[in-house]
N, CA, C and O atoms as a GROMACS GRO file, in nm:
protein
  320
    1MET      N    1  11.050   8.639   8.286
    1MET     CA    2  10.915   8.652   8.333
    1MET      C    3  10.853   8.777   8.272
    1MET      O    4  10.912   8.885   8.276
    2THR      N    5  10.737   8.760   8.215
    2THR     CA    6  10.661   8.871   8.158
    2THR      C    7  10.519   8.865   8.215
    2THR      O    8  10.483   8.766   8.279
    3PRO      N    9  10.439   8.968   8.192
    3PRO     CA   10  10.301   8.966   8.243
    3PRO      C   11  10.218   8.848   8.190
    3PRO      O   12  10.115   8.815   8.249
    4GLU      N   13  10.260   8.786   8.083
    4GLU     CA   14  10.186   8.672   8.028
    4GLU      C   15  10.222   8.540   8.098
    4GLU      O   16  10.154   8.439   8.076
    5HIS      N   17  10.325   8.539   8.179
    5HIS     CA   18  10.370   8.416   8.244
    5HIS      C   19  10.266   8.370   8.347
    5HIS      O   20  10.207   8.454   8.415
    6PRO      N   21  10.243   8.239   8.359
    6PRO     CA   22  10.144   8.188   8.454
    6PRO      C   23  10.173   8.224   8.601
    6PRO      O   24  10.080   8.226   8.682
    7LEU      N   25  10.298   8.251   8.636
    7LEU     CA   26  10.332   8.286   8.774
    7LEU      C   27  10.341   8.437   8.797
    7LEU      O   28  10.381   8.481   8.904
    8TRP      N   29  10.303   8.516   8.696
    8TRP     CA   30  10.314   8.662   8.706
    8TRP      C   31  10.236   8.717   8.824
    8TRP      O   32  10.289   8.799   8.900
    9ALA      N   33  10.111   8.674   8.842
    9ALA     CA   34  10.028   8.727   8.951
    9ALA      C   35  10.093   8.698   9.087
    9ALA      O   36  10.093   8.784   9.175
   10GLU      N   37  10.148   8.580   9.103
   10GLU     CA   38  10.218   8.547   9.228
   10GLU      C   39  10.339   8.636   9.248
   10GLU      O   40  10.363   8.687   9.358
   11PHE      N   41  10.417   8.656   9.142
   11PHE     CA   42  10.535   8.741   9.150
   11PHE      C   43  10.496   8.883   9.192
   11PHE      O   44  10.559   8.940   9.282
   12ILE      N   45  10.396   8.941   9.129
   12ILE     CA   46  10.352   9.077   9.158
   12ILE      C   47  10.300   9.087   9.302
   12ILE      O   48  10.329   9.184   9.372
   13GLU      N   49  10.225   8.989   9.345
   13GLU     CA   50  10.174   8.988   9.482
   13GLU      C   51  10.290   8.986   9.583
   13GLU      O   52  10.289   9.060   9.682
   14ARG      N   53  10.387   8.901   9.557
   14ARG     CA   54  10.503   8.892   9.647
   14ARG      C   55  10.588   9.018   9.644
   14ARG      O   56  10.635   9.064   9.748
   15LEU      N   57  10.608   9.075   9.524
   15LEU     CA   58  10.689   9.196   9.512
   15LEU      C   59  10.622   9.316   9.579
   15LEU      O   60  10.691   9.403   9.633
   16SER      N   61  10.492   9.322   9.577
   16SER     CA   62  10.422   9.434   9.641
   16SER      C   63  10.402   9.411   9.791
   16SER      O   64  10.370   9.505   9.864
   17GLY      N   65  10.419   9.287   9.837
   17GLY     CA   66  10.396   9.252   9.977
   17GLY      C   67  10.520   9.268  10.064
   17GLY      O   68  10.619   9.328  10.023
   18PRO      N   69  10.514   9.212  10.187
   18PRO     CA   70  10.620   9.230  10.286
   18PRO      C   71  10.759   9.184  10.244
   18PRO      O   72  10.858   9.243  10.288
   19GLU      N   73  10.769   9.082  10.160
   19GLU     CA   74  10.904   9.038  10.119
   19GLU      C   75  10.958   9.121  10.004
   19GLU      O   76  11.075   9.106   9.966
   20GLY      N   77  10.875   9.208   9.950
   20GLY     CA   78  10.917   9.295   9.841
   20GLY      C   79  10.916   9.441   9.883
   20GLY      O   80  10.984   9.480   9.978
   21CYS      N   81  10.837   9.522   9.813
   21CYS     CA   82  10.832   9.665   9.841
   21CYS      C   83  10.746   9.700   9.962
   21CYS      O   84  10.756   9.811  10.015
   22ASP      N   85  10.663   9.608  10.005
   22ASP     CA   86  10.582   9.624  10.126
   22ASP      C   87  10.493   9.748  10.120
   22ASP      O   88  10.498   9.834  10.208
   23PHE      N   89  10.411   9.758  10.014
   23PHE     CA   90  10.316   9.868  10.002
   23PHE      C   91  10.213   9.858  10.114
   23PHE      O   92  10.156   9.752  10.138
   24ARG      N   93  10.189   9.970  10.183
   24ARG     CA   94  10.094   9.974  10.292
   24ARG      C   95  10.056  10.120  10.320
   24ARG      O   96  10.119  10.212  10.267
   25LYS      N   97   9.954  10.139  10.400
   25LYS     CA   98   9.912  10.273  10.444
   25LYS      C   99   9.978  10.302  10.578
   25LYS      O  100   9.983  10.216  10.666
   26ASP      N  101  10.030  10.425  10.593
   26ASP     CA  102  10.085  10.465  10.723
   26ASP      C  103   9.972  10.514  10.813
   26ASP      O  104   9.855  10.506  10.776
   27GLU      N  105  10.006  10.564  10.930
   27GLU     CA  106   9.907  10.607  11.027
   27GLU      C  107   9.822  10.724  10.979
   27GLU      O  108   9.715  10.750  11.034
   28ASN      N  109   9.869  10.795  10.878
   28ASN     CA  110   9.793  10.907  10.820
   28ASN      C  111   9.717  10.869  10.693
   28ASN      O  112   9.656  10.954  10.628
   29GLY      N  113   9.721  10.740  10.658
   29GLY     CA  114   9.651  10.694  10.538
   29GLY      C  115   9.730  10.711  10.409
   29GLY      O  116   9.679  10.684  10.301
   30LYS      N  117   9.854  10.755  10.421
   30LYS     CA  118   9.939  10.775  10.304
   30LYS      C  119  10.002  10.641  10.264
   30LYS      O  120  10.045  10.565  10.351
   31THR      N  121  10.008  10.612  10.135
   31THR     CA  122  10.072  10.490  10.087
   31THR      C  123  10.223  10.505  10.096
   31THR      O  124  10.279  10.603  10.046
   32VAL      N  125  10.288  10.409  10.158
   32VAL     CA  126  10.433  10.407  10.173
   32VAL      C  127  10.484  10.270  10.129
   32VAL      O  128  10.410  10.172  10.126
   33TRP      N  129  10.614  10.265  10.094
   33TRP     CA  130  10.675  10.139  10.054
   33TRP      C  131  10.825  10.148  10.068
   33TRP      O  132  10.881  10.256  10.089
   34LYS      N  133  10.890  10.032  10.055
   34LYS     CA  134  11.036  10.023  10.061
   34LYS      C  135  11.090  10.001   9.919
   34LYS      O  136  11.040   9.915   9.846
   35CYS      N  137  11.189  10.077   9.882
   35CYS     CA  138  11.258  10.056   9.755
   35CYS      C  139  11.388  10.135   9.761
   35CYS      O  140  11.388  10.251   9.803
   36LYS      N  141  11.497  10.073   9.719
   36LYS     CA  142  11.627  10.141   9.721
   36LYS      C  143  11.643  10.236   9.604
   36LYS      O  144  11.731  10.322   9.605
   37GLY      N  145  11.557  10.223   9.501
   37GLY     CA  146  11.565  10.311   9.385
   37GLY      C  147  11.686  10.280   9.298
   37GLY      O  148  11.746  10.173   9.308
   38GLY      N  149  11.720  10.375   9.214
   38GLY     CA  150  11.835  10.356   9.124
   38GLY      C  151  11.813  10.239   9.030
   38GLY      O  152  11.712  10.233   8.960
   39ARG      N  153  11.906  10.149   9.029
   39ARG     CA  154  11.897  10.030   8.944
   39ARG      C  155  11.886   9.903   9.029
   39ARG      O  156  11.910   9.793   8.980
   40ASP      N  157  11.848   9.919   9.155
   40ASP     CA  158  11.842   9.806   9.246
   40ASP      C  159  11.712   9.727   9.228
   40ASP      O  160  11.602   9.781   9.244
   41LYS      N  161  11.727   9.603   9.195
   41LYS     CA  162  11.614   9.512   9.181
   41LYS      C  163  11.638   9.390   9.271
   41LYS      O  164  11.602   9.278   9.236
   42SER      N  165  11.697   9.414   9.388
   42SER     CA  166  11.736   9.304   9.476
   42SER      C  167  11.617   9.224   9.528
   42SER      O  168  11.626   9.102   9.539
   43ARG      N  169  11.507   9.290   9.558
   43ARG     CA  170  11.390   9.217   9.606
   43ARG      C  171  11.328   9.135   9.494
   43ARG      O  172  11.291   9.019   9.516
   44ALA      N  173  11.316   9.192   9.376
   44ALA     CA  174  11.262   9.118   9.261
   44ALA      C  175  11.352   8.999   9.230
   44ALA      O  176  11.303   8.889   9.205
   45ARG      N  177  11.482   9.020   9.231
   45ARG     CA  178  11.579   8.914   9.202
   45ARG      C  179  11.562   8.799   9.303
   45ARG      O  180  11.561   8.683   9.264
   46ALA      N  181  11.551   8.832   9.430
   46ALA     CA  182  11.537   8.730   9.534
   46ALA      C  183  11.408   8.650   9.518
   46ALA      O  184  11.407   8.528   9.535
   47ILE      N  185  11.300   8.717   9.487
   47ILE     CA  186  11.172   8.648   9.468
   47ILE      C  187  11.177   8.558   9.346
   47ILE      O  188  11.137   8.442   9.352
   48LEU      N  189  11.226   8.611   9.234
   48LEU     CA  190  11.236   8.531   9.111
   48LEU      C  191  11.321   8.406   9.132
   48LEU      O  192  11.291   8.300   9.076
   49ALA      N  193  11.426   8.418   9.212
   49ALA     CA  194  11.516   8.304   9.235
   49ALA      C  195  11.447   8.188   9.306
   49ALA      O  196  11.494   8.075   9.298
   50THR      N  197  11.336   8.215   9.374
   50THR     CA  198  11.264   8.109   9.445
   50THR      C  199  11.155   8.047   9.359
   50THR      O  200  11.093   7.948   9.400
   51MET      N  201  11.131   8.102   9.243
   51MET     CA  202  11.021   8.054   9.158
   51MET      C  203  11.074   7.956   9.055
   51MET      O  204  11.176   7.981   8.992
   52PRO      N  205  11.004   7.844   9.038
   52PRO     CA  206  11.054   7.740   8.948
   52PRO      C  207  11.056   7.780   8.800
   52PRO      O  208  10.962   7.841   8.750
   53GLY      N  209  11.165   7.745   8.733
   53GLY     CA  210  11.175   7.762   8.588
   53GLY      C  211  11.189   7.905   8.540
   53GLY      O  212  11.164   7.932   8.422
   54ILE      N  213  11.229   7.997   8.625
   54ILE     CA  214  11.241   8.138   8.585
   54ILE      C  215  11.386   8.171   8.552
   54ILE      O  216  11.477   8.142   8.630
   55ASP      N  217  11.406   8.231   8.436
   55ASP     CA  218  11.538   8.282   8.398
   55ASP      C  219  11.549   8.423   8.457
   55ASP      O  220  11.501   8.520   8.399
   56VAL      N  221  11.612   8.432   8.573
   56VAL     CA  222  11.618   8.557   8.648
   56VAL      C  223  11.686   8.666   8.567
   56VAL      O  224  11.636   8.778   8.559
   57LYS      N  225  11.800   8.635   8.508
   57LYS     CA  226  11.876   8.735   8.432
   57LYS      C  227  11.794   8.793   8.317
   57LYS      O  228  11.789   8.914   8.299
   58ARG      N  229  11.729   8.707   8.239
   58ARG     CA  230  11.646   8.754   8.127
   58ARG      C  231  11.526   8.833   8.175
   58ARG      O  232  11.486   8.931   8.112
   59SER      N  233  11.470   8.792   8.288
   59SER     CA  234  11.356   8.864   8.344
   59SER      C  235  11.396   9.006   8.382
   59SER      O  236  11.323   9.100   8.353
   60LEU      N  237  11.511   9.021   8.446
   60LEU     CA  238  11.557   9.153   8.486
   60LEU      C  239  11.587   9.241   8.366
   60LEU      O  240  11.561   9.362   8.370
   61VAL      N  241  11.640   9.184   8.259
   61VAL     CA  242  11.664   9.259   8.135
   61VAL      C  243  11.530   9.306   8.078
   61VAL      O  244  11.518   9.420   8.035
   62TYR      N  245  11.432   9.218   8.077
   62TYR     CA  246  11.298   9.254   8.028
   62TYR      C  247  11.240   9.369   8.111
   62TYR      O  248  11.189   9.466   8.056
   63PHE      N  249  11.247   9.356   8.244
   63PHE     CA  250  11.192   9.461   8.331
   63PHE      C  251  11.257   9.596   8.300
   63PHE      O  252  11.189   9.698   8.289
   64GLU      N  253  11.389   9.594   8.285
   64GLU     CA  254  11.464   9.718   8.255
   64GLU      C  255  11.414   9.780   8.125
   64GLU      O  256  11.395   9.901   8.117
   65ALA      N  257  11.394   9.698   8.022
   65ALA     CA  258  11.348   9.747   7.891
   65ALA      C  259  11.208   9.806   7.898
   65ALA      O  260  11.170   9.889   7.815
   66GLN      N  261  11.130   9.764   7.998
   66GLN     CA  262  10.993   9.813   8.014
   66GLN      C  263  10.983   9.928   8.114
   66GLN      O  264  10.872   9.972   8.146
   67GLY      N  265  11.096   9.977   8.163
   67GLY     CA  266  11.096  10.088   8.257
   67GLY      C  267  11.101  10.044   8.402
   67GLY      O  268  11.085  10.127   8.492
   68GLY      N  269  11.124   9.915   8.427
   68GLY     CA  270  11.135   9.864   8.563
   68GLY      C  271  11.279   9.867   8.609
   68GLY      O  272  11.344   9.763   8.616
   69HIS      N  273  11.329   9.985   8.641
   69HIS     CA  274  11.470  10.002   8.676
   69HIS      C  275  11.500   9.965   8.821
   69HIS      O  276  11.615   9.937   8.855
   70CYS      N  277  11.398   9.966   8.907
   70CYS     CA  278  11.414   9.925   9.046
   70CYS      C  279  11.290   9.844   9.085
   70CYS      O  280  11.198   9.828   9.004
   71ASP      N  281  11.287   9.793   9.207
   71ASP     CA  282  11.177   9.707   9.248
   71ASP      C  283  11.041   9.773   9.233
   71ASP      O  284  10.949   9.714   9.176
   72CYS      N  285  11.025   9.896   9.283
   72CYS     CA  286  10.893   9.959   9.274
   72CYS      C  287  10.857   9.996   9.130
   72CYS      O  288  10.739   9.994   9.094
   73GLU      N  289  10.955  10.030   9.049
   73GLU     CA  290  10.926  10.063   8.909
   73GLU      C  291  10.880   9.941   8.830
   73GLU      O  292  10.809   9.955   8.730
   74ILE      N  293  10.919   9.822   8.873
   74ILE     CA  294  10.864   9.701   8.810
   74ILE      C  295  10.713   9.699   8.833
   74ILE      O  296  10.637   9.670   8.741
   75LEU      N  297  10.672   9.730   8.955
   75LEU     CA  298  10.529   9.732   8.986
   75LEU      C  299  10.458   9.846   8.914
   75LEU      O  300  10.347   9.826   8.862
   76PHE      N  301  10.518   9.964   8.908
   76PHE     CA  302  10.454  10.079   8.845
   76PHE      C  303  10.455  10.072   8.694
   76PHE      O  304  10.357  10.109   8.630
   77ASN      N  305  10.566  10.025   8.632
   77ASN     CA  306  10.582  10.036   8.488
   77ASN      C  307  10.566   9.906   8.410
   77ASN      O  308  10.536   9.910   8.291
   78VAL      N  309  10.585   9.794   8.474
   78VAL     CA  310  10.579   9.666   8.401
   78VAL      C  311  10.450   9.593   8.429
   78VAL      O  312  10.393   9.531   8.340
   79SER      N  313  10.403   9.600   8.551
   79SER     CA  314  10.279   9.533   8.591
   79SER      C  315  10.162   9.593   8.516
   79SER      O  316  10.159   9.713   8.488
   80ASP      N  317  10.066   9.510   8.486
   80ASP     CA  318   9.944   9.559   8.416
   80ASP      C  319   9.864   9.652   8.500
   80ASP      O  320   9.760   9.701   8.457
   0.00000   0.00000   0.00000
């Protein structure tokens, strides 16, 4: 999966939402999210596995090459 893929927008929406990193504002208006960091892409992997015709392994290799080493870094570094 790359940004040119027809399902990219859906993937990014899901990864940034509750089943992914869950970006939201806290009670003080600060943006917070969930991510294990390191090399963990478990949320991205789980979402990709539910999407039709996606080569999960190749997608994760691509994300890594683009600086997406963890779930939130996919959003920060790979997403347009």
